[in-house]
SEMARVEX-172501 format. One record per residue: residue in one letter; x, y, z of N, C-alpha, C in turn. Coordinates in steps of 0.2 Angstrom, whole numbers. Each point is the difference from the previous one (the first is absolute). Example, Ala and Ser with C-alpha at 12.3 -4.5 7.8 and 13.67 -1.06 7.14 Angstrom:
<sites>
<site r="A" n_px="66" n_py="-28" n_pz="39" ca_px="-4" ca_py="6" ca_pz="0" c_px="4" c_py="6" c_pz="0"/>
<site r="S" n_px="-2" n_py="5" n_pz="-4" ca_px="4" ca_py="6" ca_pz="1" c_px="-4" c_py="5" c_pz="3"/>
</sites>
This chain:
<sites>
<site r="X" n_px="1079" n_py="830" n_pz="1716" ca_px="0" ca_py="-5" ca_pz="-6" c_px="-4" c_py="-5" c_pz="2"/>
<site r="X" n_px="-4" n_py="-2" n_pz="-5" ca_px="-5" ca_py="-6" ca_pz="1" c_px="4" c_py="-7" c_pz="-1"/>
<site r="X" n_px="-3" n_py="-5" n_pz="3" ca_px="3" ca_py="-6" ca_pz="-1" c_px="0" c_py="-4" c_pz="-6"/>
<site r="X" n_px="-4" n_py="3" n_pz="-5" ca_px="0" ca_py="-3" ca_pz="-7" c_px="5" c_py="3" c_pz="-5"/>
<site r="X" n_px="4" n_py="4" n_pz="2" ca_px="6" ca_py="3" ca_pz="-4" c_px="4" c_py="-6" c_pz="-2"/>
<site r="X" n_px="2" n_py="0" n_pz="-7" ca_px="5" ca_py="-5" ca_pz="-2" c_px="7" c_py="2" c_pz="3"/>
<site r="X" n_px="4" n_py="-5" n_pz="1" ca_px="7" ca_py="1" ca_pz="3" c_px="4" c_py="6" c_pz="-4"/>
<site r="X" n_px="-1" n_py="0" n_pz="-6" ca_px="4" ca_py="6" ca_pz="-4" c_px="-2" c_py="7" c_pz="2"/>
<site r="X" n_px="-7" n_py="0" n_pz="1" ca_px="-3" ca_py="7" ca_pz="3" c_px="3" c_py="2" c_pz="6"/>
<site r="X" n_px="0" n_py="-5" n_pz="5" ca_px="3" ca_py="1" ca_pz="7" c_px="7" c_py="2" c_pz="-1"/>
<site r="X" n_px="4" n_py="-3" n_pz="-4" ca_px="7" ca_py="1" ca_pz="-1" c_px="1" c_py="8" c_pz="-2"/>
<site r="X" n_px="-4" n_py="1" n_pz="-5" ca_px="0" ca_py="7" ca_pz="-3" c_px="-2" c_py="5" c_pz="5"/>
<site r="X" n_px="-5" n_py="-1" n_pz="4" ca_px="-2" ca_py="5" ca_pz="6" c_px="6" c_py="0" c_pz="5"/>
<site r="X" n_px="3" n_py="-5" n_pz="1" ca_px="6" ca_py="0" ca_pz="5" c_px="6" c_py="4" c_pz="-3"/>
<site r="X" n_px="1" n_py="-1" n_pz="-6" ca_px="5" ca_py="4" ca_pz="-4" c_px="-1" c_py="7" c_pz="0"/>
<site r="X" n_px="-6" n_py="2" n_pz="-2" ca_px="-2" ca_py="7" ca_pz="0" c_px="0" c_py="3" c_pz="6"/>
<site r="X" n_px="-1" n_py="-3" n_pz="6" ca_px="0" ca_py="3" ca_pz="6" c_px="8" c_py="1" c_pz="2"/>
<site r="X" n_px="4" n_py="-5" n_pz="-2" ca_px="7" ca_py="1" ca_pz="1" c_px="3" c_py="6" c_pz="-4"/>
<site r="X" n_px="-2" n_py="1" n_pz="-6" ca_px="2" ca_py="5" ca_pz="-4" c_px="-2" c_py="7" c_pz="3"/>
<site r="X" n_px="-6" n_py="0" n_pz="2" ca_px="-3" ca_py="7" ca_pz="3" c_px="3" c_py="1" c_pz="6"/>
<site r="X" n_px="3" n_py="-4" n_pz="4" ca_px="3" ca_py="1" ca_pz="6" c_px="7" c_py="2" c_pz="0"/>
<site r="X" n_px="3" n_py="-1" n_pz="-6" ca_px="7" ca_py="1" ca_pz="-1" c_px="1" c_py="5" c_pz="-6"/>
<site r="X" n_px="3" n_py="6" n_pz="3" ca_px="1" ca_py="6" ca_pz="-5" c_px="5" c_py="-3" c_pz="-6"/>
<site r="X" n_px="5" n_py="-4" n_pz="2" ca_px="5" ca_py="-2" ca_pz="-6" c_px="-4" c_py="-4" c_pz="-5"/>
<site r="X" n_px="-4" n_py="-5" n_pz="2" ca_px="-3" ca_py="-4" ca_pz="-4" c_px="-6" c_py="4" c_pz="-4"/>
<site r="X" n_px="-3" n_py="4" n_pz="3" ca_px="-5" ca_py="5" ca_pz="-3" c_px="3" c_py="4" c_pz="-6"/>
<site r="X" n_px="6" n_py="3" n_pz="2" ca_px="4" ca_py="4" ca_pz="-5" c_px="2" c_py="-5" c_pz="-6"/>
<site r="X" n_px="3" n_py="-6" n_pz="1" ca_px="2" ca_py="-4" ca_pz="-5" c_px="-6" c_py="-2" c_pz="-5"/>
<site r="X" n_px="-6" n_py="-2" n_pz="3" ca_px="-6" ca_py="-1" ca_pz="-4" c_px="-2" c_py="6" c_pz="-4"/>
<site r="X" n_px="0" n_py="6" n_pz="3" ca_px="-2" ca_py="6" ca_pz="-3" c_px="5" c_py="1" c_pz="-6"/>
<site r="X" n_px="6" n_py="-1" n_pz="1" ca_px="5" ca_py="1" ca_pz="-5" c_px="-1" c_py="-5" c_pz="-6"/>
<site r="X" n_px="-1" n_py="-6" n_pz="2" ca_px="-2" ca_py="-5" ca_pz="-6" c_px="-6" c_py="1" c_pz="-4"/>
<site r="X" n_px="-5" n_py="2" n_pz="4" ca_px="-6" ca_py="2" ca_pz="-4" c_px="1" c_py="6" c_pz="-4"/>
<site r="X" n_px="3" n_py="5" n_pz="2" ca_px="1" ca_py="6" ca_pz="-4" c_px="4" c_py="-2" c_pz="-6"/>
<site r="X" n_px="5" n_py="-4" n_pz="1" ca_px="5" ca_py="-2" ca_pz="-6" c_px="-5" c_py="-4" c_pz="-5"/>
<site r="X" n_px="-4" n_py="-4" n_pz="2" ca_px="-4" ca_py="-4" ca_pz="-4" c_px="-5" c_py="5" c_pz="-4"/>
<site r="X" n_px="-3" n_py="5" n_pz="3" ca_px="-4" ca_py="4" ca_pz="-3" c_px="4" c_py="4" c_pz="-5"/>
<site r="X" n_px="6" n_py="2" n_pz="1" ca_px="4" ca_py="4" ca_pz="-5" c_px="1" c_py="-4" c_pz="-6"/>
<site r="X" n_px="2" n_py="-6" n_pz="1" ca_px="1" ca_py="-5" ca_pz="-5" c_px="-6" c_py="-1" c_pz="-5"/>
<site r="X" n_px="-6" n_py="-1" n_pz="4" ca_px="-6" ca_py="-1" ca_pz="-4" c_px="-2" c_py="7" c_pz="-4"/>
<site r="X" n_px="1" n_py="5" n_pz="3" ca_px="-1" ca_py="7" ca_pz="-4" c_px="4" c_py="0" c_pz="-6"/>
<site r="X" n_px="7" n_py="-2" n_pz="1" ca_px="4" ca_py="0" ca_pz="-6" c_px="-2" c_py="-4" c_pz="-5"/>
<site r="X" n_px="-2" n_py="-6" n_pz="1" ca_px="-3" ca_py="-5" ca_pz="-5" c_px="-6" c_py="3" c_pz="-3"/>
<site r="X" n_px="-4" n_py="3" n_pz="4" ca_px="-7" ca_py="3" ca_pz="-3" c_px="2" c_py="5" c_pz="-5"/>
<site r="X" n_px="5" n_py="4" n_pz="2" ca_px="2" ca_py="6" ca_pz="-5" c_px="3" c_py="-3" c_pz="-6"/>
<site r="X" n_px="4" n_py="-6" n_pz="0" ca_px="3" ca_py="-3" ca_pz="-6" c_px="-6" c_py="-3" c_pz="-4"/>
<site r="X" n_px="-5" n_py="-3" n_pz="3" ca_px="-5" ca_py="-3" ca_pz="-4" c_px="-4" c_py="5" c_pz="-3"/>
<site r="X" n_px="-2" n_py="6" n_pz="4" ca_px="-4" ca_py="5" ca_pz="-4" c_px="4" c_py="3" c_pz="-5"/>
<site r="X" n_px="6" n_py="1" n_pz="1" ca_px="4" ca_py="3" ca_pz="-5" c_px="1" c_py="-4" c_pz="-7"/>
<site r="X" n_px="0" n_py="-6" n_pz="1" ca_px="0" ca_py="-5" ca_pz="-6" c_px="-7" c_py="0" c_pz="-3"/>
<site r="X" n_px="-5" n_py="1" n_pz="3" ca_px="-7" ca_py="1" ca_pz="-3" c_px="0" c_py="6" c_pz="-4"/>
<site r="X" n_px="2" n_py="6" n_pz="3" ca_px="0" ca_py="6" ca_pz="-3" c_px="4" c_py="0" c_pz="-7"/>
<site r="X" n_px="5" n_py="-4" n_pz="0" ca_px="5" ca_py="0" ca_pz="-6" c_px="-4" c_py="-4" c_pz="-6"/>
<site r="X" n_px="-4" n_py="-5" n_pz="2" ca_px="-4" ca_py="-4" ca_pz="-5" c_px="-6" c_py="4" c_pz="-3"/>
<site r="X" n_px="-2" n_py="5" n_pz="4" ca_px="-6" ca_py="3" ca_pz="-3" c_px="2" c_py="5" c_pz="-5"/>
<site r="X" n_px="-4" n_py="1" n_pz="-6" ca_px="1" ca_py="4" ca_pz="-5" c_px="0" c_py="8" c_pz="2"/>
</sites>
């Protein structure tokens, strides 16, 4: 890590290191990301479905 990194970046690097070193934290992060992706896919389907209903 170079000395010109802002404090926020250094904190994120530290947090990422802790998550990667902890199977429990890594699993929690993975589950959260998976849940967010499923939610986004659901919203995308809803949006595309409403577009199809508006087309003649």
